[in-house]
C-alpha positions, 0 to 999 in steps of 0.5 A: 911842261913849262918850268917857271924857274927854269927860265934862264934855260931858254934861248935869247929873246927880246927885250920884253920877253927878258928872263924874269930875273932881268926885269930890274936890269932892264927897267933899272931903278925906274920909276913906277910908269916905266914899270907900268909901261913894261907890264902893259906892253907884256899884257898886249903881247899876252892878248894878241897871242891869246886871240891867236891861239883862238884863230888858230882853233877856229881854223882846225875846226874849219878844216875838221868840218871840211874833212867830214864833208868830204868823207860823205862825198867820198863815200856816196860817190862810191856807191853810186858808181858801183850801182852803174856797172863800172866793169862792162869795158876794159876801159870802165873797169880801168877807170872805175878801179881808179875812181875807186882807189882815190875814193877810198885814199880820199876817205882815208885821208879824211879820217886821218885829217878828223883824227884826234891830235894831243894840241898843247895847252897850259897845264893848272899845274903850271898855271899854278906856279906862275900864280906864285911869281909877280904880274911881269914875270907872270906875264913873261911866262905866259907869253912864252907858254903861249908863243910854244903852243902856237908853235907846236899846234901850227904844226900839227895843224899844217900836217890836217890841212895838207892831209886835207888837201890831198883828200880833196884832190883826191876825191876829185880825181875819183869824181873825174874818173867816175864821171868818164867811167860812166860815159864810157858804159852809157 
């Protein structure tokens, strides 16, 4: 949760992302143009972080769509293999079992990829607190919150992507085992 008043508890940050109470020490007794320049820079950074969060969300949607394809393909391939009587010889039995195990694991990783995970986002209460401070300070708080959200969400997105890669690799192994198994029984 974002705490607007605990800004001093954060680690040291670059000049632009300084704590709200340091705005005047950074700007000094500068004129209006310098303050406007700082606000414009903060708005630029805030906009970039917002677009990065949007791209991150789109990437997650694509990973989940690919996981659905893997799930459907694994289920269909396992059913197809089951109808081909894979247990005629000892080699076809071994390959059939390997294929079924790979399909089961691919399906499990695919389901894990699709599981509902809580991703970081701004709370309404936090936005209400941010709305009560000045523009430059509000932008700093939004930047900090979005940077934190992006990092938290990136870890979760990386885990989902890794699970999808595992499900794809296992599906490929299952398909290869199935093809060899079917060739053995033909």
